[in-house]
N, CA and C atoms as an extended XYZ file, in Angstrom:
615
Properties=species:S:1:pos:R:3:atomname:S:1:resname:S:1:resid:I:1 pbc="F F F"
N       119.994       48.910      -53.679 N   MET     1
C       119.673       47.341      -54.425 CA  MET     1
C       119.752       46.432      -52.650 C   MET     1
N       118.757       45.353      -53.052 N   PRO     2
C       118.602       44.710      -52.023 CA  PRO     2
C       120.348       44.316      -51.540 C   PRO     2
N       120.422       43.945      -50.106 N   ASN     3
C       120.876       42.926      -49.444 CA  ASN     3
C       121.312       42.194      -50.219 C   ASN     3
N       123.471       41.973      -50.591 N   SER     4
C       123.344       41.180      -51.316 CA  SER     4
C       123.687       39.882      -50.680 C   SER     4
N       123.292       39.670      -49.433 N   ALA     5
C       124.100       38.368      -48.087 CA  ALA     5
C       122.929       37.468      -48.288 C   ALA     5
N       121.707       37.998      -49.443 N   ILE     6
C       120.256       37.528      -49.101 CA  ILE     6
C       120.591       36.822      -50.793 C   ILE     6
N       120.398       35.422      -50.183 N   PRO     7
C       120.236       34.496      -51.972 CA  PRO     7
C       119.035       34.579      -52.525 C   PRO     7
N       119.072       34.189      -53.700 N   PRO     8
C       118.207       34.445      -54.242 CA  PRO     8
C       116.857       33.604      -53.573 C   PRO     8
N       116.027       34.378      -53.944 N   LEU     9
C       114.626       33.912      -52.976 CA  LEU     9
C       114.422       32.209      -53.584 C   LEU     9
N       114.643       32.112      -55.074 N   GLN    10
C       114.178       30.551      -55.319 CA  GLN    10
C       115.154       29.567      -54.856 C   GLN    10
N       115.962       29.756      -53.887 N   LEU    11
C       117.153       29.424      -53.257 CA  LEU    11
C       116.673       29.174      -52.089 C   LEU    11
N       115.992       29.995      -51.336 N   LEU    12
C       115.755       29.845      -50.181 CA  LEU    12
C       114.966       29.007      -49.627 C   LEU    12
N       114.743       27.771      -48.677 N   PRO    13
C       113.967       27.109      -48.010 CA  PRO    13
C       112.107       28.173      -47.675 C   PRO    13
N       111.876       27.350      -47.522 N   LEU    14
C       110.008       28.274      -47.326 CA  LEU    14
C       109.825       29.126      -46.452 C   LEU    14
N       110.060       28.713      -44.685 N   HIS    15
C       110.354       29.092      -43.627 CA  HIS    15
C       110.969       30.631      -43.969 C   HIS    15
N       112.354       30.155      -44.482 N   GLN    16
C       113.332       31.415      -44.485 CA  GLN    16
C       112.693       32.438      -45.393 C   GLN    16
N       111.923       32.263      -46.329 N   PHE    17
C       111.068       33.067      -47.439 CA  PHE    17
C       109.868       33.979      -46.828 C   PHE    17
N       109.632       33.459      -45.426 N   LEU    18
C       108.367       33.600      -44.598 CA  LEU    18
C       109.068       34.949      -44.101 C   LEU    18
N       109.983       34.791      -42.768 N   ALA    19
C       110.647       34.921      -41.931 CA  ALA    19
C       110.913       36.514      -42.919 C   ALA    19
N       111.845       36.599      -44.187 N   GLN    20
C       112.168       37.418      -44.788 CA  GLN    20
C       111.032       38.481      -45.245 C   GLN    20
N       109.906       37.962      -45.508 N   THR    21
C       108.603       38.749      -45.975 CA  THR    21
C       107.962       39.469      -44.665 C   THR    21
N       107.955       38.817      -43.846 N   ALA    22
C       107.475       39.036      -42.736 CA  ALA    22
C       108.350       40.272      -41.733 C   ALA    22
N       109.848       40.794      -42.137 N   ALA    23
C       110.961       40.998      -41.674 CA  ALA    23
C       110.543       42.826      -42.290 C   ALA    23
N       110.860       43.676      -40.714 N   LYS    24
C       110.900       44.769      -41.643 CA  LYS    24
C       111.968       45.434      -42.469 C   LYS    24
N       111.740       44.404      -43.788 N   THR    25
C       112.840       45.167      -44.623 CA  THR    25
C       111.588       45.170      -46.133 C   THR    25
N       111.765       46.711      -46.930 N   PRO    26
C       111.652       46.651      -48.145 CA  PRO    26
C       111.538       45.209      -48.568 C   PRO    26
N       112.592       44.455      -49.315 N   THR    27
C       112.210       43.184      -50.039 CA  THR    27
C       112.927       42.359      -49.138 C   THR    27
N       111.979       40.975      -49.450 N   PRO    28
C       111.115       40.262      -50.094 CA  PRO    28
C       109.135       41.009      -49.833 C   PRO    28
N       108.792       41.486      -51.073 N   GLY    29
C       107.295       42.105      -50.195 CA  GLY    29
C       106.400       42.165      -51.213 C   GLY    29
N       105.504       42.567      -51.358 N   GLY    30
C       104.488       42.433      -52.202 CA  GLY    30
C       104.472       41.587      -53.823 C   GLY    30
N       105.500       42.353      -54.462 N   GLY    31
C       105.674       42.183      -55.618 CA  GLY    31
C       106.433       40.575      -56.038 C   GLY    31
N       106.903       39.974      -55.167 N   ALA    32
C       107.908       38.826      -54.877 CA  ALA    32
C       106.572       37.742      -54.611 C   ALA    32
N       105.694       38.518      -53.595 N   VAL    33
C       104.766       37.253      -52.401 CA  VAL    33
C       103.378       36.780      -53.805 C   VAL    33
N       103.935       38.095      -55.027 N   ALA    34
C       102.737       37.973      -56.235 CA  ALA    34
C       103.459       36.825      -57.198 C   ALA    34
N       104.591       36.593      -57.083 N   CYS    35
C       105.399       35.811      -58.091 CA  CYS    35
C       105.048       34.643      -57.724 C   CYS    35
N       106.040       34.604      -55.601 N   VAL    36
C       105.861       33.861      -55.894 CA  VAL    36
C       104.556       32.370      -55.670 C   VAL    36
N       103.116       33.336      -55.328 N   THR    37
C       102.262       32.686      -55.792 CA  THR    37
C       101.743       31.857      -56.696 C   THR    37
N       101.768       32.901      -57.999 N   GLY    38
C       102.296       32.130      -59.222 CA  GLY    38
C       102.747       30.826      -59.355 C   GLY    38
N       104.245       31.082      -59.038 N   ALA    39
C       105.009       29.810      -58.858 CA  ALA    39
C       104.127       28.833      -57.716 C   ALA    39
N       103.117       28.923      -57.102 N   LEU    40
C       102.694       27.586      -56.407 CA  LEU    40
C       101.606       27.087      -57.545 C   LEU    40
N       100.735       28.093      -58.398 N   ALA    41
C       100.080       27.707      -58.878 CA  ALA    41
C       100.710       27.043      -59.904 C   ALA    41
N       102.154       26.896      -60.864 N   ALA    42
C       102.515       26.159      -60.964 CA  ALA    42
C       102.756       24.442      -61.435 C   ALA    42
N       103.197       24.805      -59.721 N   ALA    43
C       103.362       24.267      -59.198 CA  ALA    43
C       102.308       22.721      -58.607 C   ALA    43
N       101.236       23.120      -58.503 N   LEU    44
C       100.372       22.640      -57.941 CA  LEU    44
C        99.549       22.238      -59.325 C   LEU    44
N        99.755       22.405      -60.572 N   GLY    45
C        98.730       22.384      -61.707 CA  GLY    45
C        99.806       21.105      -62.086 C   GLY    45
N       100.975       21.283      -62.321 N   GLN    46
C       102.326       20.251      -62.588 CA  GLN    46
C       101.819       18.954      -61.573 C   GLN    46
N       101.700       19.118      -60.239 N   MET    47
C       101.076       17.808      -59.401 CA  MET    47
C       100.032       17.179      -60.582 C   MET    47
N        99.241       17.985      -61.242 N   VAL    48
C        97.783       17.671      -61.042 CA  VAL    48
C        98.258       16.707      -62.596 C   VAL    48
N        98.281       17.869      -63.164 N   VAL    49
C        99.705       16.605      -65.034 CA  VAL    49
C       100.221       15.436      -64.854 C   VAL    49
N       101.277       15.499      -63.480 N   ASN    50
C       101.830       14.681      -62.797 CA  ASN    50
C       101.181       13.154      -62.519 C   ASN    50
N       100.035       13.686      -61.871 N   TYR    51
C        98.657       12.447      -61.610 CA  TYR    51
C        98.079       11.889      -62.837 C   TYR    51
N        98.394       12.729      -64.339 N   SER    52
C        97.113       12.161      -65.572 CA  SER    52
C        98.229       11.806      -66.257 C   SER    52
N        99.360       11.260      -66.486 N   VAL    53
C       100.396       11.020      -67.266 CA  VAL    53
C       100.331        9.415      -67.389 C   VAL    53
N       100.544        8.728      -67.904 N   GLY    54
C       100.189        7.579      -67.985 CA  GLY    54
C        98.976        6.555      -67.495 C   GLY    54
N        97.889        7.692      -67.818 N   LYS    55
C        96.861        7.226      -67.086 CA  LYS    55
C        95.937        5.871      -68.362 C   LYS    55
N        95.940        4.965      -68.733 N   LYS    56
C        95.306        4.311      -69.611 CA  LYS    56
C        94.558        5.054      -69.960 C   LYS    56
N        93.211        5.693      -69.109 N   ASN    57
C        91.837        6.507      -69.880 CA  ASN    57
C        92.286        7.922      -70.463 C   ASN    57
N        93.954        8.107      -70.116 N   LEU    58
C        93.747        9.432      -70.891 CA  LEU    58
C        95.077        9.317      -71.850 C   LEU    58
N        95.225        8.138      -72.296 N   ALA    59
C        96.241        7.840      -73.322 CA  ALA    59
C        96.900        8.777      -74.524 C   ALA    59
N        95.413        9.667      -75.029 N   GLU    60
C        95.277       10.034      -75.940 CA  GLU    60
C        95.752       11.350      -75.840 C   GLU    60
N        95.700       11.639      -74.578 N   PHE    61
C        96.043       13.183      -74.196 CA  PHE    61
C        97.913       12.982      -73.904 C   PHE    61
N        98.573       12.413      -73.716 N   GLU    62
C        99.897       12.084      -73.258 CA  GLU    62
C       100.461       12.996      -74.163 C   GLU    62
N       100.717       12.778      -75.077 N   PRO    63
C       101.674       13.865      -75.837 CA  PRO    63
C       101.059       15.646      -75.394 C   PRO    63
N       100.224       15.969      -75.007 N   SER    64
C        99.616       17.108      -74.669 CA  SER    64
C        99.976       17.026      -72.654 C   SER    64
N       100.055       16.257      -72.488 N   LEU    65
C       100.201       16.250      -70.553 CA  LEU    65
C       101.632       16.394      -70.331 C   LEU    65
N       102.284       15.880      -71.382 N   ARG    66
C       104.345       15.714      -71.530 CA  ARG    66
C       104.427       16.976      -71.896 C   ARG    66
N       104.107       17.377      -72.845 N   ASP    67
C       103.949       18.984      -72.595 CA  ASP    67
C       103.857       19.988      -71.777 C   ASP    67
N       102.418       20.014      -71.511 N   ALA    68
C       102.015       20.800      -69.920 CA  ALA    68
C       103.328       20.494      -69.181 C   ALA    68
N       103.621       19.078      -68.544 N   VAL    69
C       104.456       19.069      -67.731 CA  VAL    69
C       105.906       20.554      -67.485 C   VAL    69
N       106.205       20.209      -68.821 N   ALA    70
C       107.334       21.192      -69.276 CA  ALA    70
C       107.061       22.274      -69.145 C   ALA    70
N       105.708       23.248      -69.862 N   ARG    71
C       105.678       24.247      -70.036 CA  ARG    71
C       105.467       25.384      -68.086 C   ARG    71
N       104.897       23.919      -67.348 N   LEU    72
C       104.193       24.264      -66.084 CA  LEU    72
C       106.046       24.125      -65.415 C   LEU    72
N       106.836       23.564      -65.515 N   GLU    73
C       108.166       23.619      -64.998 CA  GLU    73
C       108.942       25.386      -65.805 C   GLU    73
N       108.850       25.476      -66.686 N   ARG    74
C       109.422       26.666      -67.411 CA  ARG    74
C       108.784       27.505      -66.272 C   ARG    74
N       107.024       27.959      -66.272 N   ALA    75
C       106.320       28.769      -66.140 CA  ALA    75
C       106.970       29.200      -64.126 C   ALA    75
N       107.150       28.169      -63.669 N   ARG    76
C       107.515       27.754      -62.009 CA  ARG    76
C       108.760       28.523      -61.776 C   ARG    76
N       109.696       27.953      -62.782 N   GLY    77
C       111.572       28.690      -62.899 CA  GLY    77
C       111.428       29.945      -63.088 C   GLY    77
N       110.353       30.246      -64.500 N   LEU    78
C       109.968       32.179      -64.781 CA  LEU    78
C       109.480       32.325      -63.344 C   LEU    78
N       108.831       32.122      -63.209 N   LEU    79
C       108.286       32.948      -61.969 CA  LEU    79
C       109.276       33.477      -60.567 C   LEU    79
N       109.733       32.160      -60.167 N   MET    80
C       110.146       33.088      -59.433 CA  MET    80
C       111.616       33.432      -59.446 C   MET    80
N       112.560       33.778      -60.882 N   GLN    81
C       113.148       34.785      -61.385 CA  GLN    81
C       112.606       35.813      -61.987 C   GLN    81
N       110.778       35.955      -62.231 N   LEU    82
C       110.541       37.157      -61.428 CA  LEU    82
C       110.589       37.685      -60.496 C   LEU    82
N       110.340       37.088      -59.052 N   ALA    83
C       110.215       36.848      -58.199 CA  ALA    83
C       111.538       38.284      -57.918 C   ALA    83
N       112.841       37.566      -58.524 N   ASP    84
C       113.798       38.143      -57.768 CA  ASP    84
C       114.652       39.326      -58.276 C   ASP    84
N       113.686       39.838      -60.066 N   GLU    85
C       113.543       40.187      -60.650 CA  GLU    85
C       113.161       41.810      -60.106 C   GLU    85
N       111.706       41.322      -59.560 N   ASP    86
C       110.500       42.024      -58.641 CA  ASP    86
C       112.128       42.965      -57.408 C   ASP    86
N       111.995       42.140      -56.688 N   ALA    87
C       113.305       42.544      -55.553 CA  ALA    87
C       113.861       43.361      -55.944 C   ALA    87
N       115.229       43.317      -56.706 N   ALA    88
C       115.901       43.687      -57.313 CA  ALA    88
C       115.179       45.056      -57.896 C   ALA    88
N       114.300       45.095      -58.721 N   ALA    89
C       113.991       46.541      -59.376 CA  ALA    89
C       113.365       47.927      -58.218 C   ALA    89
N       112.531       46.923      -56.724 N   TYR    90
C       111.979       47.993      -55.996 CA  TYR    90
C       113.203       48.096      -55.384 C   TYR    90
N       114.402       47.502      -55.101 N   GLY    91
C       115.427       48.281      -54.254 CA  GLY    91
C       115.852       49.485      -54.846 C   GLY    91
N       116.446       49.304      -56.066 N   ALA    92
C       116.810       49.777      -57.159 CA  ALA    92
C       116.721       51.322      -57.125 C   ALA    92
N       115.094       51.512      -57.176 N   VAL    93
C       114.400       52.793      -57.032 CA  VAL    93
C       114.141       52.822      -55.699 C   VAL    93
N       113.827       52.634      -54.592 N   ASN    94
C       114.218       52.818      -52.966 CA  ASN    94
C       115.581       53.404      -52.620 C   ASN    94
N       116.738       52.855      -53.239 N   GLU    95
C       117.851       53.343      -53.430 CA  GLU    95
C       118.118       54.649      -54.177 C   GLU    95
N       117.886       54.614      -54.749 N   LEU    96
C       118.332       56.088      -55.803 CA  LEU    96
C       116.868       57.256      -55.564 C   LEU    96
N       115.714       56.882      -55.250 N   SER    97
C       114.834       57.405      -54.341 CA  SER    97
C       115.610       58.491      -52.956 C   SER    97
N       116.438       57.841      -52.456 N   ARG    98
C       116.698       58.503      -51.713 CA  ARG    98
C       117.546       59.597      -51.557 C   ARG    98
N       118.514       59.624      -52.818 N   LEU    99
C       119.565       59.680      -53.583 CA  LEU    99
C       118.983       62.036      -53.451 C   LEU    99
N       119.557       62.747      -53.790 N   PRO   100
C       119.512       64.245      -54.299 CA  PRO   100
C       119.531       64.310      -55.553 C   PRO   100
N       117.974       65.002      -55.783 N   GLU   101
C       117.630       64.926      -56.960 CA  GLU   101
C       118.599       65.158      -58.480 C   GLU   101
N       119.897       65.872      -57.528 N   TRP   102
C       120.668       66.397      -58.614 CA  TRP   102
C       122.108       65.049      -59.052 C   TRP   102
N       121.807       64.268      -57.735 N   ASP   103
C       123.087       63.298      -58.041 CA  ASP   103
C       122.895       62.551      -59.402 C   ASP   103
N       124.059       62.374      -60.286 N   PRO   104
C       124.195       61.954      -61.406 CA  PRO   104
C       123.491       60.743      -61.673 C   PRO   104
N       124.083       59.782      -60.606 N   ARG   105
C       123.552       58.550      -60.840 CA  ARG   105
C       121.813       58.581      -60.634 C   ARG   105
N       120.814       59.670      -59.788 N   ARG   106
C       119.983       59.023      -59.799 CA  ARG   106
C       119.389       59.943      -60.941 C   ARG   106
N       119.431       60.513      -61.583 N   VAL   107
C       119.275       60.756      -62.709 CA  VAL   107
C       119.203       60.206      -64.216 C   VAL   107
N       120.410       59.335      -63.982 N   ALA   108
C       121.058       58.671      -65.288 CA  ALA   108
C       119.940       57.137      -64.781 C   ALA   108
N       119.766       56.507      -63.567 N   GLU   109
C       119.068       55.311      -63.448 CA  GLU   109
C       118.184       55.222      -63.026 C   GLU   109
N       117.384       56.072      -62.227 N   LEU   110
C       116.092       55.840      -61.767 CA  LEU   110
C       115.144       55.781      -62.665 C   LEU   110
N       115.126       56.690      -63.891 N   PRO   111
C       113.809       56.634      -65.060 CA  PRO   111
C       113.506       54.638      -65.299 C   PRO   111
N       115.312       54.462      -65.481 N   ASP   112
C       115.200       52.814      -65.913 CA  ASP   112
C       114.531       51.776      -65.002 C   ASP   112
N       114.907       52.432      -63.533 N   ALA   113
C       114.554       51.184      -62.333 CA  ALA   113
C       113.043       51.321      -62.487 C   ALA   113
N       112.116       52.404      -62.567 N   GLN   114
C       110.949       53.200      -62.168 CA  GLN   114
C       110.230       52.826      -63.395 C   GLN   114
N       110.379       52.379      -64.578 N   ALA   115
C       110.282       51.404      -65.837 CA  ALA   115
C       110.301       49.814      -65.497 C   ALA   115
N       111.648       49.454      -64.812 N   ALA   116
C       111.219       47.642      -64.366 CA  ALA   116
C       110.367       47.852      -63.482 C   ALA   116
N       110.388       48.829      -62.309 N   SER   117
C       109.677       48.142      -61.325 CA  SER   117
C       107.700       48.211      -62.099 C   SER   117
N       107.398       48.577      -62.830 N   VAL   118
C       106.289       48.316      -63.778 CA  VAL   118
C       106.493       46.703      -64.622 C   VAL   118
N       107.628       47.239      -65.426 N   GLN   119
C       107.479       45.857      -65.930 CA  GLN   119
C       107.809       44.451      -65.842 C   GLN   119
N       108.299       44.317      -64.174 N   VAL   120
C       108.285       42.957      -64.141 CA  VAL   120
C       107.184       42.547      -63.718 C   VAL   120
N       106.382       43.503      -62.655 N   PRO   121
C       104.829       42.953      -62.007 CA  PRO   121
C       104.227       42.960      -63.408 C   PRO   121
N       104.226       43.285      -64.526 N   LEU   122
C       103.344       43.218      -65.956 CA  LEU   122
C       103.441       41.784      -66.077 C   LEU   122
N       105.241       41.286      -66.598 N   ALA   123
C       105.604       40.205      -66.328 CA  ALA   123
C       104.546       39.248      -65.655 C   ALA   123
N       104.839       39.171      -64.751 N   THR   124
C       104.371       38.296      -63.390 CA  THR   124
C       103.263       38.309      -63.904 C   THR   124
N       101.816       39.547      -64.260 N   ALA   125
C       100.820       38.889      -64.681 CA  ALA   125
C       100.577       38.162      -66.008 C   ALA   125
N       101.435       38.539      -66.441 N   ALA   126
C       101.012       37.993      -68.185 CA  ALA   126
C       101.419       36.562      -68.004 C   ALA   126
N       102.063       35.955      -67.240 N   ALA   127
C       102.743       35.245      -66.537 CA  ALA   127
C       101.912       34.041      -66.400 C   ALA   127
N       101.265       34.721      -65.267 N   CYS   128
C       100.208       33.991      -64.465 CA  CYS   128
C        98.451       33.778      -65.684 C   CYS   128
N        98.409       34.982      -66.197 N   VAL   129
C        97.335       34.375      -67.185 CA  VAL   129
C        97.276       33.372      -68.550 C   VAL   129
N        98.774       32.935      -68.441 N   ASP   130
C        99.387       31.874      -69.632 CA  ASP   130
C        99.466       30.430      -68.583 C   ASP   130
N        99.369       30.582      -67.151 N   LEU   131
C        99.167       29.337      -66.840 CA  LEU   131
C        97.836       28.750      -66.578 C   LEU   131
N        96.601       29.911      -66.410 N   LEU   132
C        95.364       30.106      -66.915 CA  LEU   132
C        94.912       29.490      -68.007 C   LEU   132
N        95.302       29.742      -69.050 N   ARG   133
C        94.880       29.618      -70.435 CA  ARG   133
C        95.023       28.192      -70.181 C   ARG   133
N        96.677       27.165      -70.060 N   LEU   134
C        96.715       26.384      -69.613 CA  LEU   134
C        95.957       25.425      -68.693 C   LEU   134
N        95.522       25.862      -67.529 N   PHE   135
C        95.228       25.158      -67.222 CA  PHE   135
C        93.126       24.811      -67.582 C   PHE   135
N        92.558       25.944      -68.152 N   GLN   136
C        91.319       25.541      -68.600 CA  GLN   136
C        91.392       24.714      -70.178 C   GLN   136
N        92.431       24.017      -70.980 N   GLN   137
C        92.722       23.257      -71.845 CA  GLN   137
C        92.986       21.739      -71.355 C   GLN   137
N        93.802       21.775      -69.680 N   LEU   138
C        93.735       20.848      -68.698 CA  LEU   138
C        92.593       19.968      -68.281 C   LEU   138
N        91.802       20.572      -67.601 N   VAL   139
C        90.183       20.053      -67.044 CA  VAL   139
C        89.792       19.664      -67.588 C   VAL   139
N        89.590       19.205      -68.962 N   ALA   140
C        89.336       18.191      -69.846 CA  ALA   140
C        89.741       17.224      -70.155 C   ALA   140
N        91.445       17.182      -69.582 N   ILE   141
C        91.710       16.018      -70.171 CA  ILE   141
C        93.050       15.256      -69.455 C   ILE   141
N        92.538       16.379      -67.943 N   THR   142
C        93.737       15.149      -66.256 CA  THR   142
C        92.599       14.752      -65.348 C   THR   142
N        93.182       13.879      -64.916 N   ASN   143
C        92.452       13.549      -63.963 CA  ASN   143
C        91.629       13.641      -62.714 C   ASN   143
N        90.273       13.629      -63.244 N   LYS   144
C        89.456       14.307      -62.496 CA  LYS   144
C        88.598       14.417      -60.905 C   LYS   144
N        90.166       13.423      -60.822 N   HIS   145
C        89.893       12.995      -58.904 CA  HIS   145
C        90.394       14.323      -58.083 C   HIS   145
N        91.275       15.257      -59.402 N   LEU   146
C        92.162       16.371      -59.098 CA  LEU   146
C        91.836       17.955      -59.410 C   LEU   146
N        90.546       17.459      -60.440 N   LEU   147
C        89.870       18.684      -60.920 CA  LEU   147
C        90.289       19.752      -59.703 C   LEU   147
N        89.788       19.905      -58.266 N   SER   148
C        89.617       21.083      -57.272 CA  SER   148
C        90.908       21.059      -57.068 C   SER   148
N        92.171       20.300      -57.235 N   ASP   149
C        93.436       21.453      -56.926 CA  ASP   149
C        93.847       21.670      -58.497 C   ASP   149
N        93.251       21.371      -59.260 N   LEU   150
C        93.462       22.538      -60.353 CA  LEU   150
C        92.913       23.619      -60.407 C   LEU   150
N        91.245       23.418      -59.750 N   ARG   151
C        90.982       24.763      -59.360 CA  ARG   151
C        91.802       25.806      -58.516 C   ARG   151
N        92.420       25.066      -57.546 N   ILE   152
C        92.926       25.930      -56.739 CA  ILE   152
C        94.525       26.653      -56.935 C   ILE   152
N        95.094       25.936      -58.582 N   ALA   153
C        95.509       26.188      -58.869 CA  ALA   153
C        95.580       27.656      -59.761 C   ALA   153
N        94.004       27.200      -60.044 N   ALA   154
C        93.522       28.745      -60.652 CA  ALA   154
C        93.500       29.739      -60.027 C   ALA   154
N        92.918       29.502      -59.270 N   ILE   155
C        92.847       30.877      -58.163 CA  ILE   155
C        93.771       31.523      -57.668 C   ILE   155
N        94.928       30.386      -57.790 N   LEU   156
C        96.372       31.073      -57.515 CA  LEU   156
C        96.036       31.963      -58.681 C   LEU   156
N        96.525       31.413      -59.863 N   ALA   157
C        96.811       32.241      -60.693 CA  ALA   157
C        96.639       33.314      -61.203 C   ALA   157
N        95.405       33.434      -60.778 N   ASP   158
C        94.290       34.365      -60.775 CA  ASP   158
C        94.998       35.582      -59.886 C   ASP   158
N        95.272       35.367      -58.471 N   ALA   159
C        95.262       35.837      -57.695 CA  ALA   159
C        96.928       36.586      -57.638 C   ALA   159
N        97.541       35.937      -58.340 N   GLY   160
C        98.923       36.230      -58.715 CA  GLY   160
C        98.814       37.501      -59.945 C   GLY   160
N        98.308       37.897      -60.980 N   VAL   161
C        97.414       38.881      -61.926 CA  VAL   161
C        97.303       39.804      -60.738 C   VAL   161
N        96.319       39.703      -59.790 N   ARG   162
C        95.757       41.213      -59.408 CA  ARG   162
C        96.133       41.115      -58.531 C   ARG   162
N        97.660       40.897      -57.633 N   ALA   163
C        98.160       41.032      -56.547 CA  ALA   163
C        99.553       41.675      -57.477 C   ALA   163
N        99.716       41.408      -58.832 N   SER   164
C       100.921       42.152      -59.760 CA  SER   164
C       100.570       43.380      -59.941 C   SER   164
N        98.743       43.360      -60.036 N   GLY   165
C        98.493       44.901      -60.498 CA  GLY   165
C        98.361       45.463      -59.642 C   GLY   165
N        98.679       45.712      -58.300 N   CYS   166
C        98.554       46.165      -57.028 CA  CYS   166
C        99.658       46.918      -57.390 C   CYS   166
N       100.770       46.893      -58.141 N   ASN   167
C       102.420       47.066      -57.654 CA  ASN   167
C       102.410       47.984      -59.031 C   ASN   167
N       101.445       46.950      -60.048 N   VAL   168
C       101.886       48.231      -61.133 CA  VAL   168
C       101.074       49.298      -61.013 C   VAL   168
N       100.558       49.586      -60.846 N   LEU   169
C        99.015       51.079      -60.569 CA  LEU   169
C        99.747       51.534      -59.127 C   LEU   169
N       100.878       50.872      -58.147 N   VAL   170
C       101.160       52.385      -57.617 CA  VAL   170
C       102.200       52.887      -58.361 C   VAL   170
N       103.363       51.969      -59.137 N   ASN   171
C       104.238       52.139      -59.653 CA  ASN   171
C       104.236       52.978      -60.553 C   ASN   171
N       103.148       53.148      -61.742 N   THR   172
C       102.957       53.617      -62.747 CA  THR   172
C       102.765       55.052      -62.796 C   THR   172
N       102.696       55.688      -61.105 N   ALA   173
C       102.627       57.160      -61.183 CA  ALA   173
C       104.094       58.048      -61.353 C   ALA   173
N       105.114       56.910      -61.151 N   SER   174
C       106.370       57.691      -61.298 CA  SER   174
C       106.783       58.089      -62.385 C   SER   174
N       105.931       57.143      -63.911 N   LEU   175
C       106.384       57.443      -64.902 CA  LEU   175
C       105.416       58.499      -66.113 C   LEU   175
N       106.307       59.067      -66.938 N   PRO   176
C       105.486       60.139      -67.999 CA  PRO   176
C       104.231       59.591      -68.236 C   PRO   176
N       103.037       60.101      -68.343 N   GLY   177
C       101.866       59.736      -69.388 CA  GLY   177
C       101.338       58.947      -69.619 C   GLY   177
N       102.179       58.534      -71.104 N   GLU   178
C       101.672       57.710      -71.828 CA  GLU   178
C       102.371       57.144      -71.267 C   GLU   178
N       103.475       56.597      -70.626 N   GLN   179
C       103.746       54.866      -70.102 CA  GLN   179
C       102.553       54.529      -68.925 C   GLN   179
N       102.591       55.836      -68.208 N   GLN   180
C       101.393       55.418      -67.643 CA  GLN   180
C        99.758       54.912      -68.187 C   GLN   180
N        99.654       55.577      -69.028 N   THR   181
C        97.955       55.441      -69.764 CA  THR   181
C        98.362       53.503      -70.041 C   THR   181
N        99.697       53.101      -71.093 N   SER   182
C        99.825       52.051      -72.046 CA  SER   182
C       100.172       51.166      -70.529 C   SER   182
N       100.935       51.545      -69.422 N   GLY   183
C       100.968       50.382      -68.064 CA  GLY   183
C        99.569       49.904      -67.680 C   GLY   183
N        99.040       50.780      -67.542 N   LYS   184
C        97.267       50.501      -67.103 CA  LYS   184
C        96.417       49.715      -68.080 C   LYS   184
N        96.661       50.150      -69.476 N   GLY   185
C        95.862       49.640      -69.733 CA  GLY   185
C        96.051       48.133      -70.342 C   GLY   185
N        97.661       47.648      -70.056 N   ALA   186
C        97.865       46.597      -70.157 CA  ALA   186
C        97.786       45.575      -68.998 C   ALA   186
N        97.684       45.982      -67.536 N   LEU   187
C        97.126       45.443      -66.811 CA  LEU   187
C        95.382       45.136      -66.712 C   LEU   187
N        94.495       46.194      -67.446 N   ALA   188
C        93.440       46.245      -67.193 CA  ALA   188
C        93.375       45.130      -67.950 C   ALA   188
N        93.483       44.696      -69.397 N   ALA   189
C        94.238       43.438      -69.968 CA  ALA   189
C        93.803       42.419      -69.426 C   ALA   189
N        94.864       42.459      -69.104 N   LEU   190
C        95.387       41.068      -68.395 CA  LEU   190
C        94.624       40.703      -67.028 C   LEU   190
N        93.875       41.825      -65.978 N   VAL   191
C        92.733       41.912      -65.618 CA  VAL   191
C        91.576       40.523      -65.732 C   VAL   191
N        91.092       41.293      -66.982 N   ALA   192
C        89.612       40.848      -68.018 CA  ALA   192
C        90.107       39.807      -68.338 C   ALA   192
N        91.126       39.237      -68.372 N   GLU   193
C        91.225       37.815      -69.231 CA  GLU   193
C        91.838       36.922      -68.147 C   GLU   193
N        92.367       37.308      -66.918 N   SER   194
C        92.457       36.093      -65.788 CA  SER   194
C        91.029       36.037      -65.602 C   SER   194
N        90.086       37.062      -65.665 N   GLY   195
C        88.726       36.719      -64.401 CA  GLY   195
C        88.180       35.757      -65.799 C   GLY   195
N        88.371       36.563      -66.794 N   ARG   196
C        86.607       35.427      -67.218 CA  ARG   196
C        87.946       34.136      -68.057 C   ARG   196
N        89.231       33.347      -67.437 N   LEU   197
C        89.641       31.956      -67.339 CA  LEU   197
C        89.683       31.639      -66.802 C   LEU   197
N        89.337       32.464      -65.480 N   LEU   198
C        88.586       31.339      -63.924 CA  LEU   198
C        87.812       31.025      -64.015 C   LEU   198
N        86.752       31.935      -64.353 N   GLY   199
C        85.255       31.877      -64.025 CA  GLY   199
C        85.167       30.430      -65.266 C   GLY   199
N        85.224       30.798      -66.428 N   LEU   200
C        85.314       29.358      -67.207 CA  LEU   200
C        85.965       27.868      -66.371 C   LEU   200
N        87.035       27.740      -66.239 N   ILE   201
C        88.001       26.867      -65.151 CA  ILE   201
C        86.519       26.939      -63.679 C   ILE   201
N        86.468       28.115      -63.162 N   GLU   202
C        85.537       27.442      -62.123 CA  GLU   202
C        84.031       26.379      -62.033 C   GLU   202
N        83.547       27.109      -63.656 N   ALA   203
C        82.622       26.470      -63.569 CA  ALA   203
C        82.433       25.268      -64.596 C   ALA   203
N        83.570       24.815      -64.840 N   SER   204
C        83.933       23.643      -65.435 CA  SER   204
C        84.455       22.101      -64.864 C   SER   204
N        85.382       22.755      -63.529 N   ALA   205
C        86.135       22.042      -62.780 CA  ALA   205
C        84.819       21.699      -61.522 C   ALA   205
């Protein structure tokens, strides 16, 4: 398991998160970085919406904008929670894989840990696709002067999908055949939808 002395990633100052990512330790690694990238996308999108709430020329969209603020706040929290879950899942797989194959803990716990190492990045990718769906809706109802920021948020969300996908593809190799096929199929659908949405946002923003 990850070092218990390390606090949850969402409680770390940015410079400490960067230092821990750069360190020669297994976590936080690519999975956590993918989650944080998605959280940055949510935060930047939330900034765009906050600059749009209360604008007279956008008054007709006020209910939708306020709903978007709440949704982006939840998404940011979820993605930071997934960053910790990813670190925990990878840490568990790393620890259990070092045990002898006959060890009772390895036999009992490794399959679930391996499954979690796929489920968490898939959940991250799905959360980032949800962000892109929301960003597409926001293009037409937010402050036009901040469309470049919304586009950047969309690019970050797509990066979160693709980065999470790297871990899905690596970690599915340890799963039974049917679970491998299911995981890869789910990922392919998410990557395709992410690319489609990003294209629409870039074309309109």
